[in-house]
C-alpha positions in Angstrom: 59.6 125.7 161.6 56.1 125.5 161.5 54.5 124.4 158.1 54.0 127.0 156.6 52.5 127.6 152.6 53.1 130.4 150.8 52.0 131.1 147.4 54.1 133.4 145.1 52.7 135.0 142.0 53.5 136.8 139.3 56.9 137.4 137.5 59.8 135.2 135.9 62.4 135.9 133.9 66.2 134.9 132.5 68.5 137.7 133.7 70.7 138.0 130.6 74.4 139.5 132.2 76.1 142.0 129.4 79.8 142.0 130.0 82.6 140.0 131.3 80.0 138.3 133.9 78.3 137.5 130.4 76.3 134.5 132.0 72.0 133.9 131.7 70.3 133.6 135.5 66.7 132.6 136.1 65.2 135.2 138.3 62.7 137.8 138.6 61.0 139.1 141.7 58.2 136.2 142.6 60.4 133.5 141.3 63.4 135.1 143.8 60.8 135.2 146.8 59.9 132.0 145.6 62.9 129.9 145.7 64.4 131.6 148.7 61.8 130.7 151.0 61.3 126.8 149.3 64.9 126.8 150.0 64.4 127.5 153.8 61.4 124.8 154.3 58.0 126.3 153.6 55.9 124.9 151.6 55.5 127.1 148.4 53.5 127.5 145.3 54.0 129.3 142.7 51.6 131.0 140.0 52.9 132.5 136.7 53.3 131.8 133.0 56.3 130.9 131.0 56.2 130.8 126.6 56.6 127.5 124.3 60.4 128.2 124.1 64.0 126.4 126.0 64.2 129.4 128.3 60.8 128.8 129.5 61.6 125.1 130.0 64.7 125.5 131.9 62.5 128.0 134.5 59.8 125.6 135.6 62.9 122.4 135.6 64.7 124.9 138.0 61.8 125.5 140.2 60.9 121.5 140.5 64.6 121.2 141.1 64.1 123.8 144.4 61.1 122.7 145.7 58.8 124.9 144.6 55.3 123.4 143.4 54.8 124.3 139.8 51.1 123.6 139.5 49.9 126.9 139.2 52.9 127.6 136.3 50.9 127.5 132.8 52.4 127.5 129.6 51.6 130.4 127.1 51.8 131.2 123.8 54.8 133.8 123.4 58.7 134.6 124.3 59.2 133.7 128.1 60.8 137.1 129.6 64.5 138.4 129.0 66.3 141.1 131.3 69.6 142.2 130.2 71.8 143.2 133.2 75.3 145.1 133.5 77.0 145.3 137.0 79.2 147.8 138.0 82.2 147.9 139.5 80.5 148.5 143.0 78.1 145.4 142.5 75.4 147.5 142.1 72.8 146.7 139.1 71.6 147.8 136.3 69.1 147.1 134.3 69.9 147.8 130.4 66.7 146.1 129.3 63.3 144.3 129.9 61.3 142.2 127.4 58.3 141.1 129.7 56.8 138.4 127.4 54.2 136.2 128.3 54.2 137.6 131.9 52.6 141.1 130.9 49.2 138.9 129.6 49.4 136.3 133.0 46.4 136.5 135.3 46.2 133.4 137.8 42.8 131.5 136.5 39.7 131.4 139.0 40.8 127.6 140.5 44.2 129.1 140.8 42.9 132.0 142.9 40.7 129.6 145.2 44.2 127.7 145.7 46.0 130.7 146.6 43.5 131.8 149.5 44.2 128.9 151.3 47.8 129.6 152.3 49.0 131.6 155.0 50.6 134.6 153.1 50.1 134.9 149.6 53.1 137.6 147.9 52.4 139.4 144.9 55.4 139.9 142.9 55.4 141.8 139.4 51.7 141.1 137.7 50.0 144.2 136.1 46.3 143.0 137.2 47.6 143.0 141.3 44.1 145.7 142.3 42.3 142.8 140.6 43.9 139.8 142.7 43.7 141.5 145.8 40.3 142.3 145.4 39.4 138.4 144.3 41.7 137.2 147.5 39.6 138.9 150.0 36.5 138.6 149.1 37.2 135.2 149.3 38.7 134.8 152.1 38.4 138.7 154.0 41.5 137.8 156.7 44.0 136.1 153.6 47.8 137.3 154.4 48.7 139.6 151.1 52.2 141.3 150.5 52.9 143.1 147.8 56.4 143.9 146.2 54.9 147.9 145.4 57.8 148.5 143.5 57.1 146.5 140.7 52.9 146.1 140.8 51.4 148.5 141.2 48.2 149.6 144.5 48.4 149.1 148.6 44.5 148.7 149.4 43.7 145.4 150.8 47.9 144.7 151.6 49.1 143.1 154.9 52.3 144.3 153.5 53.3 146.8 151.0 57.2 146.5 149.9 58.6 149.7 148.6 62.2 150.1 147.1 63.4 153.6 147.7 66.2 155.8 148.5 66.4 157.5 152.2 65.2 160.6 150.5 62.1 159.7 149.9 61.1 156.8 152.3 58.9 158.9 154.7 56.6 159.9 151.7 56.5 156.7 150.1 55.9 154.8 153.5 53.3 157.0 154.6 51.4 157.3 151.5 51.4 153.3 151.5 49.5 153.6 154.6 47.2 156.3 153.9 46.5 154.3 150.8 45.6 150.8 152.6 48.5 149.0 153.4 48.4 148.2 157.2 52.1 147.9 157.5 54.3 149.4 155.1 58.6 148.1 154.8 60.7 149.9 152.9 64.2 148.9 151.6 66.9 151.4 151.5 69.9 149.8 149.5 72.9 150.4 151.7 70.7 152.3 154.3 69.0 149.6 155.2 65.4 149.6 155.9 62.7 151.4 157.6 59.2 150.0 159.0 56.0 151.8 159.2 53.0 151.0 161.2 50.0 153.5 161.3 49.7 155.1 165.1 53.4 153.7 165.9 56.5 154.2 166.2 58.8 153.5 162.4 61.2 151.0 163.0 64.4 150.8 161.7 67.3 148.1 160.5 70.2 148.6 159.3 72.3 147.0 156.0 74.1 144.2 157.1 77.5 144.4 156.1 78.7 141.8 153.1 81.2 141.9 150.0 78.9 143.5 147.2 79.3 141.3 143.9 76.2 141.8 142.4 72.7 143.4 144.1 70.2 141.6 141.5 67.8 140.1 143.9 68.5 141.6 147.1 65.3 143.4 147.8 63.5 139.7 147.0 65.5 138.2 149.5 64.9 141.2 152.1 61.2 140.2 150.9 61.9 136.4 151.8 63.8 136.8 155.1 60.8 139.0 156.2 57.9 136.3 155.5 59.6 133.6 156.6 59.8 135.4 159.8 57.0 136.9 160.5 54.7 134.6 159.1 55.8 132.8 162.5 56.3 135.5 165.5 54.7 138.5 164.2 57.5 140.1 165.2 58.6 142.7 162.9 62.0 143.9 164.0 63.2 139.9 163.9 61.3 139.6 160.2 63.3 143.4 159.2 66.9 141.8 160.5 65.9 138.3 158.5 65.3 140.2 155.7 68.6 142.0 155.9 70.4 139.0 156.5 68.5 137.3 153.7 69.3 140.7 151.5 73.3 140.3 152.4 73.6 137.0 151.4 72.4 137.4 148.2 74.3 140.4 147.4 77.6 137.9 147.1 76.3 135.9 144.5 75.5 136.6 140.8 71.8 136.4 140.1 68.8 136.2 142.8 69.8 132.2 144.4 72.7 130.8 144.1 72.9 128.9 140.7 75.2 127.8 137.8 74.7 130.0 135.5 
């Protein structure tokens, strides 16, 4: 694998499972993407915020143990984010409650943004001021590649890839809207229905969902994003990137949490 660097910015959380599983896992859109990439040999810098509590320390330690650079992880006054999750008999995740904690106030410092733009790719997870960050990134380095999970952060302008997650009936409307509002490429994940990529002026590309024994769908979309980035950065091969995303998502569905951990 090439010596690639990805900057991942945004949310982290403690995923607290209610019901029979009854365990805590480390998660969050941005953290799940960062860990998945780092564990496959990509140089990952994570930018986000945790609180002054035991949960924040646990997240920092876990990221370090997975090979993620956490120089951009700041500690803020307030609680670390917490998500309460239940899983039904089919393995589908249901978010019962979300407490965003300090992630709701986080925005990267100027020095962190200067670091981000030196990466090969900047991936934005949940970030309240995502529009502002994209503008700053493009101002400092107009050709920087930027992806964003638009199901958790708003806006499409200045995006190399807009990642969306909807049902099949809304896929085309969402994909075309993202393109019309500034995204160069839109990738829409559809759960069990696979995924579709939309490129302006070209035919759409479809990818089926890979078969797996579903235990928990938490983090599957994040794993798709990570798999897509890992391949697309190296080759710009869109079908291959879609296939990698599907494979990484299927693997994640086979265990609890966004990436394997004891809980």
